[in-house]
MARTI-183365 format. One record per residue (C-alpha): y, z, x. Coordinates in Angstrom, 2 decimals. Each point is the difference from the previous one (the first is absolute). Example, Ala and Ser with C-alpha at 12.3 -4.5 7.8 and 13.67 -1.06 7.14 Angstrom:
REM residues 2
<<-4.50,7.80,12.30>>
<<3.44,-0.66,1.37>>
This chain:
REM residues 253
<<186.46,180.13,41.01>>
<<-3.85,-0.72,1.06>>
<<-2.84,1.19,-1.68>>
<<-2.46,1.96,1.68>>
<<-2.71,3.05,0.43>>
<<0.79,3.29,1.67>>
<<-3.02,1.39,1.89>>
<<-0.48,3.05,1.81>>
<<-0.80,-0.18,3.62>>
<<-3.30,0.93,-0.85>>
<<-0.65,-2.55,-2.34>>
<<1.45,-2.33,1.80>>
<<-2.53,0.64,2.88>>
<<-2.79,0.38,-2.26>>
<<0.81,-3.64,-1.73>>
<<0.25,-1.50,3.72>>
<<-3.28,1.36,0.48>>
<<-1.77,-1.35,-3.03>>
<<1.62,-3.64,0.51>>
<<-1.60,0.26,3.37>>
<<-3.52,0.60,-1.10>>
<<0.35,-2.40,-2.51>>
<<0.77,-2.65,2.11>>
<<-2.57,-2.50,1.85>>
<<2.02,-2.92,1.27>>
<<3.06,-1.92,-0.42>>
<<-0.47,-2.29,-3.36>>
<<2.64,-2.47,-1.51>>
<<0.68,0.54,-4.15>>
<<-0.54,-4.27,-0.56>>
<<2.26,-1.17,-2.23>>
<<2.93,2.88,0.44>>
<<1.19,-0.81,3.56>>
<<-0.08,3.53,1.16>>
<<-2.70,2.07,2.07>>
<<-1.12,3.28,0.36>>
<<-1.13,1.22,3.36>>
<<-3.00,2.19,0.91>>
<<-0.83,0.78,3.17>>
<<-3.54,0.30,1.17>>
<<-2.74,-2.61,0.73>>
<<0.66,-3.24,2.35>>
<<3.88,-1.53,-0.63>>
<<1.87,-2.78,1.53>>
<<2.94,1.91,1.98>>
<<2.55,-2.61,1.43>>
<<1.63,1.27,3.43>>
<<4.01,0.02,-0.64>>
<<1.07,1.06,3.56>>
<<-1.27,0.36,3.47>>
<<1.75,3.24,0.62>>
<<-2.50,2.52,0.72>>
<<0.35,3.66,-1.84>>
<<-0.84,3.07,2.68>>
<<-4.05,-0.32,-0.83>>
<<0.00,-3.72,0.60>>
<<0.38,-1.16,-3.29>>
<<1.26,-2.83,-1.29>>
<<2.37,-0.34,-3.38>>
<<-1.62,-1.91,-2.40>>
<<-0.59,-0.70,-3.86>>
<<-3.00,0.05,-2.58>>
<<0.17,-3.54,-1.36>>
<<-1.99,-2.14,-2.28>>
<<-0.26,-3.58,-1.21>>
<<0.65,-0.61,-3.53>>
<<-1.54,-3.01,-1.43>>
<<2.25,-0.26,-2.99>>
<<3.03,-0.27,1.89>>
<<-1.60,-1.88,3.08>>
<<2.08,2.42,2.25>>
<<-1.18,3.25,1.91>>
<<1.50,3.35,-1.66>>
<<1.10,3.34,2.12>>
<<-0.61,2.98,-0.76>>
<<0.51,3.50,2.20>>
<<1.05,0.22,3.25>>
<<-2.91,1.57,2.86>>
<<-0.84,0.42,3.14>>
<<-2.59,-2.24,1.68>>
<<-2.19,1.23,2.91>>
<<-1.95,-2.89,2.51>>
<<-3.44,1.01,-0.13>>
<<0.09,-1.04,3.71>>
<<3.31,0.85,0.90>>
<<0.59,-4.09,0.13>>
<<3.33,-1.32,-0.75>>
<<0.62,-0.90,-3.59>>
<<2.63,-2.83,-1.15>>
<<2.80,0.40,-2.32>>
<<-0.44,-1.93,-2.94>>
<<-3.51,-0.43,-0.27>>
<<-2.31,1.65,-2.38>>
<<-3.07,1.89,1.40>>
<<-3.02,1.56,-2.09>>
<<0.46,3.76,0.34>>
<<-1.57,3.06,-1.28>>
<<1.71,3.65,-0.90>>
<<-0.37,2.22,2.79>>
<<1.96,2.79,-1.97>>
<<3.85,1.38,0.04>>
<<2.01,1.02,3.21>>
<<1.83,3.12,0.21>>
<<3.14,-1.17,-2.02>>
<<-2.49,-1.48,-2.77>>
<<0.08,-3.68,0.79>>
<<-3.57,-1.75,-0.69>>
<<-1.32,-1.24,3.43>>
<<-2.42,-2.98,-0.39>>
<<-2.58,-0.72,3.12>>
<<-0.66,-3.91,0.77>>
<<-3.23,-1.55,-1.25>>
<<-1.99,-0.56,3.10>>
<<-2.40,-2.93,-0.05>>
<<-0.24,-1.63,3.51>>
<<1.76,2.76,1.99>>
<<3.53,-0.19,-1.89>>
<<1.79,-0.23,-3.50>>
<<-1.31,-2.97,-1.95>>
<<3.04,-2.30,0.34>>
<<-0.89,-3.73,0.29>>
<<2.06,-2.87,1.22>>
<<0.02,-2.81,-2.92>>
<<-0.63,-2.61,2.88>>
<<-3.89,1.53,0.27>>
<<-0.80,0.38,-3.73>>
<<1.35,-3.28,-1.23>>
<<0.99,-3.24,0.49>>
<<3.72,-0.95,0.21>>
<<-1.39,-3.87,-0.53>>
<<0.21,0.82,-3.21>>
<<1.65,1.90,-3.01>>
<<-1.51,2.87,-1.71>>
<<-0.70,-0.85,-3.70>>
<<-0.33,2.22,-2.61>>
<<-2.85,-0.31,-2.25>>
<<-2.79,1.48,-2.50>>
<<-3.31,0.64,1.64>>
<<-3.56,1.46,-1.30>>
<<-2.62,1.38,2.20>>
<<-3.48,-0.06,-0.77>>
<<-2.80,1.89,1.43>>
<<-2.10,-1.97,2.94>>
<<-3.54,-0.62,-1.13>>
<<0.82,0.16,-3.49>>
<<0.23,-3.23,-2.33>>
<<3.72,-0.10,-0.64>>
<<-0.75,-2.17,-3.41>>
<<-1.99,3.29,-1.24>>
<<2.03,2.75,1.49>>
<<3.76,1.25,-0.70>>
<<2.13,0.25,2.96>>
<<0.34,3.10,1.83>>
<<3.49,-0.05,0.72>>
<<2.77,-2.51,-1.31>>
<<4.01,0.38,0.87>>
<<2.46,-2.11,1.74>>
<<-0.08,-0.93,3.72>>
<<1.56,-1.87,2.84>>
<<-1.71,-3.17,1.58>>
<<0.53,-2.76,2.27>>
<<-1.84,-2.51,2.09>>
<<-0.93,1.44,3.44>>
<<-1.24,-1.31,3.21>>
<<2.41,-2.74,0.83>>
<<1.30,1.20,3.63>>
<<-2.02,1.94,2.78>>
<<-1.64,2.77,-1.86>>
<<-1.84,-2.56,-1.83>>
<<-3.53,1.96,-1.29>>
<<-2.91,-2.22,-0.50>>
<<-1.21,-0.20,-3.81>>
<<3.54,1.97,-1.27>>
<<1.85,-2.23,-1.80>>
<<2.56,2.81,-1.86>>
<<1.04,3.58,-0.19>>
<<1.17,2.28,-2.56>>
<<1.97,2.78,-0.30>>
<<-1.43,2.32,-2.94>>
<<0.95,3.60,-1.00>>
<<-1.17,2.44,2.62>>
<<-2.48,1.91,-2.18>>
<<-2.01,-3.24,-1.20>>
<<-3.32,0.23,0.09>>
<<-0.95,-3.33,1.75>>
<<-3.07,-0.09,2.48>>
<<-0.82,-2.24,2.53>>
<<-3.72,-0.60,1.19>>
<<1.54,-0.18,4.06>>
<<-2.79,-1.04,2.36>>
<<1.46,0.98,3.15>>
<<0.67,-2.52,2.68>>
<<0.68,-2.82,-2.76>>
<<2.65,-1.07,-2.06>>
<<-2.36,-1.14,-2.70>>
<<-0.53,2.10,-3.54>>
<<-3.03,1.44,-0.40>>
<<-2.20,-0.15,-2.85>>
<<1.45,2.88,-2.16>>
<<3.51,-0.59,0.92>>
<<2.22,0.36,-3.19>>
<<1.27,-3.25,-1.72>>
<<4.05,-0.37,-0.91>>
<<1.10,-1.91,-2.35>>
<<3.81,-1.27,0.78>>
<<1.26,-0.47,-2.79>>
<<-2.17,2.48,-2.23>>
<<-2.28,-2.02,-1.92>>
<<0.56,2.01,-3.05>>
<<-3.69,0.96,-0.61>>
<<-0.52,0.44,-3.51>>
<<-3.80,0.30,-0.26>>
<<-0.76,-2.55,2.72>>
<<2.15,-2.31,2.16>>
<<-0.14,-3.48,-0.52>>
<<2.62,-1.01,3.07>>
<<2.05,0.85,2.87>>
<<0.53,0.25,3.51>>
<<-2.14,2.20,1.92>>
<<0.35,1.92,3.48>>
<<-2.69,2.35,1.69>>
<<1.09,2.70,1.85>>
<<-0.52,-0.14,4.24>>
<<2.01,2.82,0.80>>
<<1.89,2.97,-1.95>>
<<2.04,2.57,1.88>>
<<2.94,1.95,-1.26>>
<<3.35,0.10,1.97>>
<<3.96,0.67,-0.58>>
<<1.45,-2.91,0.75>>
<<3.37,0.14,1.69>>
<<2.77,-1.18,-2.87>>
<<-2.96,-0.64,-2.60>>
<<-1.77,3.59,-0.24>>
<<-2.98,1.34,-0.54>>
<<-2.52,-2.91,-0.96>>
<<-4.07,-0.71,-0.08>>
<<-0.21,-2.82,2.26>>
<<-2.33,-3.13,-0.67>>
<<-1.43,-2.20,2.40>>
<<-1.28,-2.68,-2.99>>
<<-2.35,-3.09,0.40>>
<<0.50,-2.75,-3.13>>
<<-3.39,-0.52,-1.38>>
<<0.90,-1.59,-3.27>>
<<2.96,-2.14,-1.41>>
<<0.77,-0.56,-3.60>>
<<1.58,-3.45,0.37>>
<<2.97,-0.91,-0.67>>
<<1.48,2.91,2.19>>
<<3.29,1.36,0.76>>
<<-0.82,3.56,2.07>>
<<-1.49,-1.50,3.15>>
């Protein structure tokens, strides 16, 4: 016989409300292999079917990338409404905000509008298929400050690759990096030019290992920083980088 706790109908309803009020967004318990779904805030929703309900909502599931397991983790089934009535694609992930519940108690999400539709970016628009995406550590140093004197403003793990070997070559850009989406990294983009501004952040890949100073390291400057949800990769901070300093010998180019 399984063990459990018996709650009255009123107690169960109250517990449901307490949990709902407490939750703020989906998060994974790293190291445990299980997740906790929390409903509010912007989430990533994957469309599971193109069969619409009576309100023209798509069946979907809230999903999140798990860095410890290098896999997507699905949470709860929801309904996804396209913000502009556009057609959504089964299997594609979209950024979306919680709109509320429908009459049957299902959570309904609304695609996040950027440029007229849900944010679902084709990988060919953001990464170069001629090169693999490589996992590496990074450090971000605030532009305008001497990185040998000031500690990094952000650190972590990223994906990066050489960039610009096909017809999307951008003058000045040598590499791209995909960082966690909320990483505070800043460009100083001078509109109309693909060169970095004087206050553009510095990015070291791999991390230089600041311990009061930096004696060496391979450094890039940020030409352009954009957040996007890349199909098959997920929600990322996309950086177009220009290589400005290399610590030879170097195997990250």
